C-alpha positions as CSV (number, residue, x, y, z in Angstrom):
1,M,0.1,0.0,0.1
2,R,1.4,3.6,-1.1
3,R,2.0,5.7,2.0
4,R,-0.1,8.2,1.1
5,A,-2.9,6.3,1.6
6,F,-2.1,6.6,5.6
7,L,-2.7,10.2,5.2
8,M,-5.9,12.4,5.4
9,G,-6.9,14.6,2.5
10,G,-5.7,17.9,1.6
11,T,-2.7,18.8,-0.9
12,A,0.8,20.0,-1.0
13,V,0.2,23.7,0.5
14,A,2.0,26.9,-0.3
15,I,5.0,28.2,1.7
16,T,3.7,31.3,3.5
17,T,4.4,33.0,6.7
18,A,2.3,32.1,9.6
19,V,1.5,35.3,11.9
20,P,1.1,34.7,15.1
21,A,-2.7,35.2,16.5
22,T,-1.7,36.6,20.0
23,A,1.9,37.4,21.2
24,V,1.5,38.4,24.6
25,A,3.8,37.4,27.3
26,A,1.2,35.4,29.3
27,R,0.0,33.4,26.1
28,R,1.9,33.4,23.1
29,V,0.4,31.3,20.1
30,A,0.7,30.9,16.6
31,H,-1.8,29.8,14.0
32,V,-1.1,27.6,10.5
33,R,-3.5,27.0,8.7
34,P,-3.4,25.3,5.0
35,G,-1.5,27.9,2.9
36,D,0.9,28.4,5.7
37,S,4.2,26.9,6.7
38,V,5.0,25.4,10.0
39,Q,8.7,26.0,9.9
40,A,7.7,29.8,9.2
41,A,5.6,29.7,11.9
42,V,8.8,28.2,14.2
43,D,11.0,30.9,12.9
44,R,8.9,33.8,14.4
45,V,9.5,32.2,17.8
46,T,11.5,34.4,20.3
47,G,11.9,33.0,23.6
48,P,10.3,29.9,25.5
49,G,7.0,29.0,26.3
50,W,5.4,29.4,22.5
51,T,2.9,26.9,21.3
52,I,2.2,26.7,17.6
53,V,-1.2,25.3,16.9
54,V,-1.4,23.4,13.5
55,H,-5.0,23.2,11.9
56,P,-6.4,20.5,9.9
57,G,-4.5,20.0,6.7
58,T,-1.4,18.4,5.0
59,Y,1.7,20.2,4.8
60,R,4.3,19.0,2.7
61,E,7.5,20.3,4.1
62,V,10.6,19.8,6.3
63,V,10.5,21.1,9.9
64,N,13.4,21.7,11.9
65,I,13.4,23.1,15.4
66,P,16.6,24.4,16.5
67,A,17.9,24.2,20.1
68,D,17.3,27.8,20.8
69,K,13.5,27.4,20.7
70,A,13.0,25.9,24.3
71,E,9.6,24.6,25.9
72,L,7.9,24.8,22.4
73,T,4.6,23.1,22.2
74,I,3.5,22.1,18.6
75,R,0.1,20.6,18.5
76,G,-3.0,19.9,16.3
77,A,-6.1,22.3,16.6
78,V,-8.3,19.3,17.1
79,R,-7.5,16.1,19.1
80,D,-7.5,13.8,16.0
81,P,-3.8,13.3,15.2
82,R,-4.9,12.3,11.4
83,A,-6.5,15.5,10.8
84,A,-3.2,17.5,11.0
85,V,-0.3,15.8,8.7
86,I,3.4,17.2,8.6
87,V,5.0,14.7,5.6
88,Y,7.9,15.0,3.3
89,D,9.8,12.6,1.4
90,N,13.5,12.8,1.7
91,A,15.5,9.5,2.1
92,N,19.0,8.7,3.3
93,G,20.3,8.7,-0.3
94,T,18.1,11.2,-2.0
95,P,20.7,13.7,-3.7
96,K,20.6,17.4,-2.2
97,P,19.5,19.8,-4.6
98,D,22.8,22.0,-4.2
99,G,24.7,18.9,-5.4
100,S,26.6,18.5,-2.0
101,G,25.9,15.0,-1.7
102,T,22.8,13.2,0.3
103,Y,20.7,13.9,2.9
104,G,22.1,11.1,5.1
105,T,19.9,9.2,7.8
106,A,19.3,12.2,10.3
107,G,19.0,14.8,7.5
108,S,16.2,12.5,5.5
109,A,13.5,13.5,8.7
110,T,10.5,15.2,8.0
111,F,10.4,16.8,11.3
112,T,13.7,17.4,13.3
113,S,14.1,19.0,16.9
114,A,17.2,19.6,18.9
115,A,15.0,22.2,21.8
116,P,15.2,21.4,25.1
117,G,11.5,20.8,26.7
118,L,9.6,20.0,23.2
119,T,5.8,19.1,23.2
120,V,4.3,17.4,20.0
121,L,0.3,16.6,20.4
122,D,-2.2,15.4,18.3
123,L,-0.2,15.4,15.0
124,T,1.2,13.2,12.0
125,L,4.4,13.0,11.5
126,A,5.1,11.0,8.4
127,N,7.8,10.5,5.5
128,D,5.9,8.9,2.4
129,W,9.2,8.0,0.5
130,L,8.9,4.5,-1.0
131,R,11.8,2.0,-2.1
132,A,9.6,0.9,-4.9
133,D,9.9,4.6,-6.6
134,H,13.4,4.6,-6.2
135,P,15.1,1.4,-7.0
136,D,18.2,3.6,-7.8
137,I,18.6,4.8,-4.3
138,T,20.4,2.1,-1.8
139,G,20.4,4.5,1.4
140,T,16.6,3.6,2.0
141,Q,16.5,5.1,5.5
142,A,13.7,7.7,5.6
143,V,12.8,9.3,8.8
144,A,9.7,10.9,10.2
145,A,10.7,12.4,13.4
146,Y,14.9,13.1,14.2
147,L,14.1,14.1,18.0
148,T,17.1,15.3,20.6
149,G,16.9,17.3,23.7
150,D,16.2,16.8,27.1
151,R,12.2,16.4,28.3
152,T,11.0,15.8,24.8
153,H,7.0,14.8,25.0
154,V,5.3,13.5,22.3
155,E,1.9,12.5,22.8
156,S,-1.0,11.4,20.6
157,V,1.1,11.5,17.7
158,R,1.4,9.1,14.7
159,L,4.8,8.2,13.4
160,L,4.8,7.0,9.7
161,A,7.4,6.0,7.7
162,H,9.3,2.7,6.6
163,Q,13.0,2.6,7.6
164,D,13.9,4.3,10.8
165,T,10.7,5.9,11.5
166,L,11.6,7.5,14.5
167,F,15.1,8.4,15.5
168,A,15.1,9.1,19.0
169,D,18.5,10.5,20.0
170,T,20.9,12.8,22.0
171,T,22.1,16.0,21.6
172,A,25.7,14.8,22.4
173,L,27.4,11.0,22.9
174,D,27.8,12.2,26.2
175,V,24.3,13.6,27.2
176,F,21.5,11.3,28.4
177,D,18.4,13.1,26.7
178,R,15.2,11.8,28.0
179,H,12.3,11.3,25.9
180,Y,8.7,10.7,27.0
181,Y,6.1,9.1,24.4
182,R,2.4,8.1,25.3
183,R,-0.6,7.1,23.3
184,C,1.2,7.1,20.2
185,H,1.1,5.3,16.9
186,I,4.6,4.0,15.4
187,E,4.6,2.2,12.4
188,G,7.5,1.0,9.7
189,D,9.5,-2.1,9.0
190,V,13.3,-1.8,9.6
191,D,14.6,-0.3,13.0
192,F,11.7,1.6,12.9
193,V,12.4,3.0,16.5
194,F,16.2,3.6,16.6
195,G,18.9,5.7,18.8
196,R,20.6,6.4,21.9
197,A,18.1,8.4,23.8
198,R,16.7,7.4,27.6
199,A,13.1,7.0,26.0
200,V,10.1,5.9,27.6
201,F,7.1,4.7,25.4
202,E,3.8,4.5,27.6
203,S,0.6,3.0,26.0
204,C,2.1,3.2,22.5
205,R,1.1,1.0,19.7
206,F,4.1,-0.1,17.6
207,H,2.8,-1.4,14.4
208,T,5.1,-3.4,11.9
209,L,4.1,-3.5,8.2
210,Q,3.6,-5.5,5.5
211,R,6.6,-5.5,3.0
212,D,7.1,-7.0,-0.3
213,V,10.5,-9.1,0.1
214,S,10.8,-12.9,0.3
215,F,13.3,-13.1,3.1
216,T,12.7,-13.1,6.7
217,P,13.1,-11.2,9.1
218,K,11.4,-8.8,7.1
219,G,12.4,-6.1,9.9
220,M,12.7,-5.1,13.3
221,V,10.7,-2.6,16.0
222,F,13.7,-1.5,18.0
223,A,17.2,-0.6,17.1
224,P,18.7,1.0,20.5
225,A,22.0,2.7,20.4
226,T,22.3,3.2,24.3
227,A,25.6,4.8,25.4
228,R,27.2,2.6,27.8
229,A,27.3,5.2,30.8
230,N,23.5,5.5,30.2
231,P,22.0,3.3,32.6
232,Y,18.9,3.3,30.8
233,G,17.9,3.3,27.2
234,F,14.6,2.4,25.8
235,L,11.1,1.1,28.0
236,A,8.1,0.3,26.2
237,V,5.8,-0.2,28.9
238,R,2.0,-1.2,28.9
239,G,1.6,-1.0,25.1
240,R,1.0,-3.3,21.7
241,I,3.2,-4.5,19.1
242,T,0.8,-5.4,16.2
243,S,1.4,-6.2,12.5
244,G,0.2,-6.1,8.9
245,A,2.6,-9.1,7.8
246,E,2.8,-12.7,8.4
247,D,2.9,-14.2,11.6
248,A,6.7,-14.3,13.1
249,A,7.8,-12.1,10.1
250,Y,9.3,-9.4,12.5
251,K,11.9,-9.0,15.7
252,I,11.5,-7.1,18.6
253,A,14.7,-6.1,18.4
254,R,18.3,-5.8,17.1
255,P,21.3,-3.6,18.6
256,W,22.6,-0.9,17.0
257,V,26.6,0.1,17.8
258,P,27.4,2.8,15.6
259,S,30.3,3.0,13.8
260,Y,31.2,6.5,15.2
261,E,30.5,5.1,18.8
262,T,31.5,1.6,19.0
263,T,31.3,1.7,22.9
264,A,27.7,1.7,22.8
265,W,25.8,-0.7,25.0
266,P,22.2,-0.9,23.7
267,S,19.4,-1.1,26.2
268,L,15.8,-2.3,25.7
269,V,13.1,-3.2,27.9
270,V,9.7,-4.2,26.8
271,R,7.3,-4.8,29.7
272,D,3.4,-5.2,30.5
273,T,3.2,-5.3,26.8
274,W,1.0,-7.4,24.4
275,I,3.0,-8.9,21.8
276,G,0.9,-9.9,18.6
277,S,1.7,-13.0,16.3
278,G,3.9,-10.9,13.8
279,I,6.7,-11.1,16.2
280,D,8.9,-14.2,16.1
281,A,8.3,-15.9,19.4
282,V,11.0,-18.3,19.0
283,A,13.9,-16.0,18.3
284,P,12.5,-12.5,18.9
285,Y,16.0,-10.9,18.9
286,T,18.6,-10.8,16.1
287,N,22.1,-9.3,15.2
288,M,22.8,-6.2,13.0
289,R,26.4,-7.2,13.2
290,D,28.0,-10.2,14.2
291,A,30.6,-8.4,16.2
292,Y,27.8,-7.1,18.3
293,P,25.7,-10.3,19.4
294,W,22.3,-9.4,21.1
295,Q,23.1,-11.5,24.0
296,S,25.7,-9.3,25.2
297,M,23.5,-6.3,25.2
298,R,20.8,-5.1,27.7
299,F,17.9,-6.8,26.6
300,A,14.9,-7.8,28.5
301,E,11.3,-8.3,29.0
302,Y,8.6,-8.5,31.8
303,A,5.1,-9.5,32.1
304,N,4.1,-9.5,28.4
305,S,1.1,-11.0,26.7
306,G,-0.2,-12.1,23.6
307,P,1.0,-14.9,21.1
308,G,4.1,-13.0,20.2
309,A,5.2,-13.2,24.3
310,V,5.1,-17.1,24.4
311,I,8.5,-18.2,25.6
312,P,9.3,-21.4,23.6
313,V,13.2,-21.0,24.0
314,P,13.8,-19.3,27.2
315,E,17.6,-18.5,26.4
316,N,16.3,-16.4,23.5
317,R,14.3,-14.5,25.7
318,P,16.0,-13.0,28.6
319,H,13.2,-11.6,31.3
320,L,13.6,-9.0,34.5
321,T,13.2,-10.6,38.0
322,D,10.6,-9.2,39.8
323,A,13.4,-6.7,41.9
324,E,15.1,-5.7,38.7
325,A,11.6,-4.9,37.2
326,V,11.2,-2.4,40.0
327,T,13.9,-0.3,38.6
328,H,12.7,-0.1,35.0
329,T,9.7,1.8,35.3
330,P,8.9,5.4,33.7
331,R,9.7,7.0,36.8
332,T,13.3,5.6,37.1
333,Y,14.1,6.4,33.7
334,L,12.8,10.3,33.7
335,G,14.2,10.8,37.2
336,N,13.2,14.3,38.3
337,W,10.8,15.1,35.3
338,R,7.6,14.3,35.6
339,P,5.7,15.1,32.5
340,R,2.1,16.2,32.4
341,A,-0.5,13.9,31.1
342,H,-2.9,15.3,28.0
343,H,-6.5,15.0,27.4
């Protein structure tokens, strides 16, 4: 199915400047409507605490939020995250218009933020680049959102792409930025939740897509790249892992040890989560490179359910003890930060 089938109405919009509706100190709000540009609204933000309200429509553009736009909220004007869609179609191997090379994985992102305290609510962030349309491009990573910055809060957001949908990362190798994702829908096929952030995914749905290839695994949900010094990596809690592919076509995870950070020690805990039959229950983890076997990583599960959570081969499914599970909670991962739940 073509990616555009997942996006609600609207056509490409003109790039024009969005004018803030109000700009008083107590409540600084900018409204973006079809015909406006989300990026233009971001560019107009001065100082912390702004809110950008995105009205229903499809905004075909790349959005980049720099680190100096702290404590920014970007939200849909209505609660249905399908109503307002920010989408573009760059891939890792897409040539840049200026001839300076290709975008690379991080540079392919439709939505990028390095701002601390970012909140994103009630939106769809998508990358609708398709491998089948570009057989000449081998760098097929196409990121929907590349997020760094401490206290990044994403709630009731759809993140749609194929390979490398969500790049949940940190601003520097020695910084342990915290992310909190709540009630999100994240879908893709290969490594579609990846990076080195300390990230909590609470009550999120991870959906693996059907993929027209003859081999298995067709992909993996997670590919953490946690820094060795970081005690916590990715935590998925009280969520669901569903699939549009056949049974056992996908793995839960494989470890990513980047060439630029070979000391990484990927960490992932999936707990209290319903795992569907699309996950290979016999061998739910695999290697990205044999030099870094998954068995040597910090991978564990706890109190999961569903057909993809059965344990036919115990050594292939490391589990937390009850005592260990006490330290793998949103509170311990997020420390002194308490994200305010919305809705």
